[in-house]
Residue, then its C-alpha position, 0 to 999 in steps of 0.5 A: x778293168x772295171x764293169x766289163x760285161x758282154x752282150x748276146x743277141x739271138x737272131x733266128x734265121x730261115x733263108x734270112x733273118x726272120x726273128x730276133x730281139x725286136x720282134x720278140x719285144x713287139x710280140x711280148x707287148x702285143x701279148x700284154x696290150x692286145x694291140x699291134x698299134x699300142x705295141x708299136x707305139x710303145x716301142x716308138x715304131x710306126x704302125x706301118x713298120x710294125x705291120x711290115x716286119x710282122x708280115x715279113x717274119x710270118x712269111x719267112x716262118x710260114x705261119x701267122x704270129x697274130x690274129x686280129x680280134x673284134x674291135x681292132x685288137x690282136x692276140x698271138x696265135x698258138x704258134x706265135x705264143x709258142x715261138x715267143x715262149x721258146x725264144x724267151x726260154x732259149x735266151x734265158x738259158x743261153x744267158x745263164x750259160x753265157x754268164x757262167x762262161x764269161x765268169x770263168x773266162x774273164x775272172x782274172x779281169x774282174x774286181 
């Protein structure tokens, strides 16, 4: 088999799903753009949906992820920045381990 690959997707749960790749992307873009509206637009997401999923995530986690700034911008809270950093680190490390395990388990199927 040529081009065999795998995919891991990390989702965090409290009582239900509360944080995953979509929220991580949204927060990462807010971190770069300093705007929830700009982040949502870049993802092709309605601002109202971004606001709703952000509120749902914050409610599930029990802490705010964003602070509004003067002039309508947004920045990650200390907790939001820390959660995103930890999520990104976990995904990177899990990916590294996954790559090694995939190579070990599926070596005979690779060219």
